[in-house]
C-alpha positions in Angstrom: 28.0 84.0 126.1 30.5 86.3 124.6 34.1 85.5 124.7 37.2 86.5 122.7 39.1 83.9 121.5 43.1 85.4 121.9 45.7 83.4 122.1 44.1 80.3 124.4 43.8 76.9 123.1 40.1 75.8 122.5 39.9 73.5 125.5 40.9 76.2 127.6 38.6 78.6 126.4 35.6 76.4 126.5 36.8 75.2 130.2 37.0 78.9 131.6 33.5 79.7 129.4 32.0 76.6 131.4 33.4 77.8 134.9 31.5 80.8 134.5 28.5 79.8 133.2 28.2 77.6 136.1 28.7 80.4 138.6 26.4 82.6 136.6 23.7 79.7 137.1 24.2 77.9 140.3 24.9 81.8 142.5 21.9 83.1 140.6 23.5 86.0 138.8 22.0 88.7 136.9 25.2 88.9 134.8 28.8 88.0 135.3 31.9 89.0 133.2 35.7 87.8 133.6 39.2 88.1 132.0 42.4 86.3 132.1 45.9 88.0 131.9 48.7 86.5 130.9 52.2 88.1 129.6 50.9 91.6 130.6 47.9 91.5 128.8 44.4 90.5 128.4 44.0 86.7 126.5 40.3 86.0 127.0 37.3 87.8 128.3 33.5 86.1 128.8 30.8 86.7 130.2 27.1 85.2 131.1 23.9 87.0 131.8 20.2 86.6 132.2 19.5 88.9 129.5 19.9 86.9 125.9 22.0 89.2 123.9 23.0 91.6 126.1 26.4 89.8 127.5 28.7 92.2 128.9 32.0 93.3 127.6 35.2 94.1 128.8 34.0 98.0 128.8 31.4 97.4 131.1 31.7 99.1 134.6 31.0 97.4 137.7 31.2 98.8 141.2 34.7 97.1 142.8 34.2 97.7 146.1 37.0 96.8 148.4 39.6 96.7 145.4 39.7 100.2 145.8 41.5 99.5 148.5 44.7 98.5 146.6 44.2 101.8 144.6 44.6 103.6 147.8 47.4 101.8 149.1 49.6 102.7 145.9 48.8 105.9 146.4 50.5 105.7 149.9 53.4 103.6 148.5 54.1 106.3 146.2 54.4 108.8 149.0 56.7 106.8 150.7 58.5 106.0 148.2 59.1 109.6 147.7 60.3 110.1 151.2 57.3 112.0 152.1 56.1 109.3 154.8 57.6 106.5 156.6 55.4 102.9 157.1 56.6 103.2 160.6 55.2 106.5 161.0 52.4 107.0 163.7 49.2 108.7 161.6 49.6 111.5 163.9 52.7 112.6 162.4 50.8 113.4 159.4 47.4 113.6 160.4 46.6 115.0 163.5 43.4 115.4 165.7 42.0 111.9 164.2 41.6 110.1 167.6 43.5 107.0 165.8 46.9 108.8 165.4 48.8 106.0 167.1 48.3 103.5 164.2 51.2 103.1 162.2 50.9 104.1 158.2 52.0 100.1 157.5 49.1 99.2 160.6 46.7 101.0 158.6 47.7 99.4 155.3 47.7 95.9 156.6 45.0 96.2 158.7 46.5 95.9 161.7 45.8 98.9 163.4 43.0 97.8 165.8 40.2 99.7 164.1 37.0 98.7 164.5 35.9 97.0 161.1 33.1 99.3 160.0 31.8 103.2 160.9 29.0 103.9 163.4 25.3 103.2 162.1 23.6 103.8 160.1 25.3 101.3 157.3 28.0 103.3 155.7 27.4 101.3 152.6 23.7 102.2 152.1 23.7 105.8 152.9 25.3 109.0 151.5 28.4 109.8 152.5 27.1 113.4 153.6 26.0 111.8 156.9 29.4 111.2 157.8 31.0 114.7 156.9 34.2 114.5 159.4 36.6 111.7 160.4 35.2 111.8 163.6 31.9 110.6 162.3 33.9 107.7 160.6 35.7 106.6 163.7 33.6 107.0 166.3 33.9 108.0 169.5 35.6 104.5 170.3 37.4 103.8 167.4 39.8 100.9 168.4 38.6 97.5 168.9 42.2 95.8 169.7 45.3 97.3 170.5 47.3 98.7 167.5 49.7 96.0 166.1 48.6 93.1 167.7 46.0 91.1 165.2 44.6 91.2 162.1 41.4 93.2 162.0 39.8 93.9 158.8 39.3 97.6 158.6 37.1 99.8 156.4 37.8 102.9 158.7 41.2 102.5 158.4 41.5 103.0 154.7 39.1 106.0 154.8 42.0 107.6 157.2 44.5 106.4 154.5 42.7 108.1 152.0 42.8 111.3 154.2 46.5 111.2 154.4 46.8 111.4 151.0 45.0 114.1 150.6 46.8 116.0 153.3 50.4 115.2 151.8 48.8 115.6 148.1 46.4 118.9 149.1 44.1 117.7 146.6 41.4 115.5 146.6 41.7 111.7 146.8 39.9 110.8 143.6 41.9 113.5 141.8 45.6 112.1 142.9 44.2 108.6 142.3 43.0 109.9 138.4 46.7 111.7 138.2 48.7 109.2 139.3 47.5 105.8 138.9 44.6 106.2 136.5 46.1 108.1 133.6 49.5 106.6 133.8 48.2 102.9 133.5 45.7 103.6 130.7 43.1 103.0 133.0 40.1 105.9 131.3 37.2 103.3 132.5 37.8 103.2 136.3 36.0 106.2 138.4 34.8 107.0 141.3 30.9 107.3 140.0 29.5 105.1 137.0 29.8 105.9 133.5 28.2 104.3 131.0 27.9 101.6 129.6 27.7 100.0 133.4 25.9 97.5 135.1 23.0 98.1 137.6 23.4 96.5 140.8 21.0 94.0 142.3 19.7 92.0 145.4 18.2 88.2 144.7 15.5 87.4 146.7 17.4 84.0 148.5 13.8 81.9 148.4 12.6 83.1 145.0 14.1 84.0 141.4 13.0 87.2 141.5 15.4 90.6 142.1 15.2 94.0 143.9 17.4 97.3 142.7 20.3 98.1 145.1 20.7 101.6 146.1 24.1 103.3 144.5 25.6 105.7 147.3 28.3 107.8 147.0 30.7 106.9 149.9 31.9 110.3 150.8 35.1 109.9 153.1 34.9 106.2 152.7 35.5 106.5 149.1 39.0 105.1 149.8 37.4 102.1 150.9 35.1 101.1 148.6 33.8 103.9 146.2 35.4 102.6 142.6 33.6 101.6 139.6 35.7 99.7 137.1 35.7 97.1 133.7 37.5 93.9 133.7 39.4 95.6 130.7 40.9 98.2 133.0 41.2 95.5 136.3 43.3 93.5 133.8 45.8 96.2 133.2 45.9 96.8 137.0 46.5 93.3 137.6 49.6 93.0 135.3 50.8 96.5 137.1 50.3 94.5 140.6 52.3 91.3 139.0 55.4 93.4 137.6 55.2 96.8 138.4 55.4 100.3 136.2 58.3 102.7 137.1 55.7 105.4 136.2 53.6 104.5 139.0 55.4 102.2 142.0 58.7 99.6 140.7 58.9 96.1 140.8 60.2 96.3 144.1 57.3 98.0 146.1 54.7 95.9 144.3 56.3 92.5 145.3 56.4 94.8 149.1 52.8 95.0 149.0 52.5 91.3 147.9 54.6 90.4 151.1 52.5 89.4 153.8 52.3 91.9 156.7 49.8 90.7 159.0 49.3 87.3 160.9 46.9 85.2 159.9 44.0 84.8 162.2 43.3 81.3 163.5 40.4 80.8 161.3 42.3 81.3 158.1 45.1 79.1 158.9 43.6 75.9 157.2 43.5 78.2 153.9 47.1 79.8 154.9 45.2 83.3 154.2 47.4 86.8 155.2 47.1 90.4 154.1 50.0 92.2 152.6 50.1 96.4 152.2 46.7 96.7 150.7 46.8 93.0 149.1 45.3 89.8 150.2 47.5 86.6 150.4 46.6 83.4 150.3 47.6 79.7 149.6 45.1 77.5 147.3 45.7 74.2 145.9 49.8 74.8 146.1 49.5 78.1 144.5 50.1 81.4 146.2 47.5 83.8 145.1 47.4 87.6 145.7 44.4 90.2 145.0 41.5 91.3 146.5 38.3 91.0 146.8 35.4 93.4 147.0 31.5 93.6 148.0 29.1 96.6 147.8 25.2 96.3 147.5 24.1 95.0 144.1 28.1 94.1 143.0 30.7 91.3 144.0 34.1 91.5 142.5 37.5 89.7 142.8 41.1 90.2 141.5 43.2 87.2 141.7 46.9 87.0 140.7 49.3 84.0 140.5 52.4 85.6 139.9 54.3 82.0 139.5 52.3 80.9 136.7 52.0 84.7 135.0 48.5 84.1 135.3 45.7 86.9 136.6 41.9 86.7 136.8 39.3 89.5 137.1 35.4 88.3 137.9 32.7 90.9 138.5 28.6 90.5 139.0 26.4 92.6 140.0 24.6 91.0 142.6 24.7 91.7 146.7 25.2 87.8 147.1 25.8 84.9 145.0 28.9 83.0 143.7 32.1 83.1 146.1 34.0 84.8 143.6 37.3 84.6 145.0 36.8 80.5 144.3 35.4 81.5 140.9 38.8 83.3 140.2 40.8 80.7 141.7 39.4 78.1 139.6 39.8 80.4 136.3 43.7 80.9 137.6 44.1 77.1 138.0 42.0 76.2 134.9 44.7 78.4 132.6 47.9 77.2 135.0 47.2 73.7 134.6 45.7 73.5 130.8 48.7 75.7 129.5 51.8 76.0 131.8 53.9 78.7 131.8 57.0 78.1 129.6 60.1 78.7 131.8 62.5 81.4 130.8 65.4 80.2 128.9 68.3 78.8 130.7 71.2 81.9 130.6 74.8 82.0 132.2 76.2 84.4 134.3 77.1 87.7 132.1 79.6 88.0 134.9 81.3 85.7 137.6 82.3 87.0 141.0 85.5 84.9 141.6 84.7 85.2 145.6 81.2 83.9 144.9 82.2 81.2 143.0 85.0 79.8 145.2 81.7 79.1 147.5 79.5 77.2 145.3 78.7 73.9 146.1 78.1 71.6 149.4 78.1 73.0 153.0 77.1 71.4 156.0 75.2 72.8 159.0 75.8 70.5 161.5 74.8 67.4 159.8 72.3 68.9 157.5 73.7 69.3 153.4 73.1 72.3 151.9 73.8 73.6 148.7 75.2 77.2 147.6 74.5 78.3 143.7 75.1 81.3 141.8 72.2 82.3 140.1 71.9 84.0 136.5 70.2 87.1 137.9 73.6 87.8 140.2 72.2 86.3 143.0 73.4 83.8 145.5 71.2 80.8 146.7 71.5 78.7 149.6 69.4 76.0 150.6 68.8 72.3 151.5 69.9 69.7 149.1 66.9 67.3 149.7 63.6 68.0 151.6 62.1 71.1 153.1 64.3 73.5 155.4 65.5 77.3 155.4 66.3 78.4 152.4 67.3 82.3 150.9 68.3 84.1 148.0 71.3 86.8 148.8 72.3 89.7 147.1 75.8 90.9 147.1 76.8 93.8 149.0 80.3 94.4 147.2 82.7 94.0 150.7 82.7 90.1 150.4 79.5 89.6 152.3 75.5 88.8 151.2 72.1 89.9 152.4 69.5 87.1 152.7 66.5 88.6 150.8 63.5 85.8 152.3 62.4 83.7 155.0 64.5 83.3 157.7 67.5 84.6 156.8 65.7 87.7 154.9 68.4 90.9 156.6 70.8 88.2 157.8 74.4 88.7 156.8 76.1 85.8 154.7 80.0 85.6 155.2 83.3 83.7 154.3 85.6 83.4 157.2 89.0 83.1 156.3 92.2 81.3 157.8 95.2 83.2 157.9 96.3 81.7 154.6 93.7 83.2 153.0 91.8 79.7 152.6 87.8 79.4 153.3 87.4 78.0 156.9 83.5 78.3 157.0 80.7 80.3 156.0 79.1 82.5 158.7 75.1 83.4 158.3 73.4 85.0 161.3 76.4 83.0 163.9 75.3 79.6 162.5 78.6 77.8 161.0 78.3 76.2 157.7 81.2 73.9 157.1 82.3 71.6 153.9 82.4 68.5 155.7 80.1 67.7 158.6 81.6 68.7 161.8 85.1 68.1 160.0 88.3 67.7 162.1 89.6 71.0 162.7 86.4 72.9 161.7 85.6 76.4 163.7 82.5 75.1 165.0 81.3 76.5 168.6 81.7 73.9 171.2 84.8 72.3 168.7 84.4 68.6 167.4 85.1 65.8 169.4 88.8 64.9 168.8 88.2 61.1 168.0 85.9 61.9 165.3 83.1 59.8 163.8 82.9 56.2 164.9 80.8 53.4 165.0 78.5 51.9 168.1 81.3 49.3 169.0 
């Protein structure tokens, strides 16, 4: 067992070490390495191995499989932010004659394109990419399994198309673009398309005997943007910090938030776990926590990256086995251990620096029918509107500078909030997407569709 003991309390470190020890032992894993990120940096590394005295550290490479897709998504969103494409563009607008051009870029990112889950045989993860020299070889004669945009259906070939899109618009190989635009700016110098020593070997562990078999390591060719990369817990810790907060050298905080926002419907089988998909990121609700990240697997390797933005905790777990422990569960447990053992201190309360007099006039209690709501001004310059108690529709709103506010989330995302005034200038009510909010529930003379009974409130009598 090797651990670094920076920042976290001894009890937390022991709980983390115990959890990965159980995962390695019960999962029968040749080696497993993990890292915890807090406040934008790695604060704990741990490993467990079957070879005494040879525990991997944060600089040993493992293959990360489909976490590669998140890197590819970052490249596509950089192109969008530069104005080179729109997420609503059909692929055909930028990459012609693929046979899958009707799918939009957003659908490809969110796995709602309807494309097949896998490339045609032979199994692409265990065969060289040279067997699929053209996109037609990756997609096959019938690339679609579902109508585009109708349902979530995870597609590895879809990310092959996104990699080809990046190459077309950048005029350079996907690997080179990734190195120049993401890896180097973020300081990920131990992330590469091909293994660089020191790196772990990939193993299959016999399901009914404690013996192992080495797995082949193939160059995936055109499928590389879906699963080619090798990385370390050290590098993926930096990448997790970027996905939580952004980095203007690569993507803004607003764009990484967009990546973390659900963009695909949850399948019926996922509803219990609250799982869905954003733009290159998996999203799930687990134990009352919103977790984002991605898992990965290729023959001989398992990988998981899990982030709880609200707790300011991210976790990376890598293993060198074809099947073994469910690393997404291990990652969620490591997040929970840190979040519950050492809960995040909230930022200090700060008053507003500037007060919007028009908004301040609206602060306080409002009623939508008989439902009580509160409108608040917050230190980040936003307006929030939500139920006084219990669950219900709530949102934050940004100021538009013309006496209106635009909803940022939930039911009211994109909807306009405005104060409607009487001829004397006094506020009559709030209008939110045609909903009327009044200072009193069905107050006398209130501007409510259908009016208010002139006899007012009464008992049963």
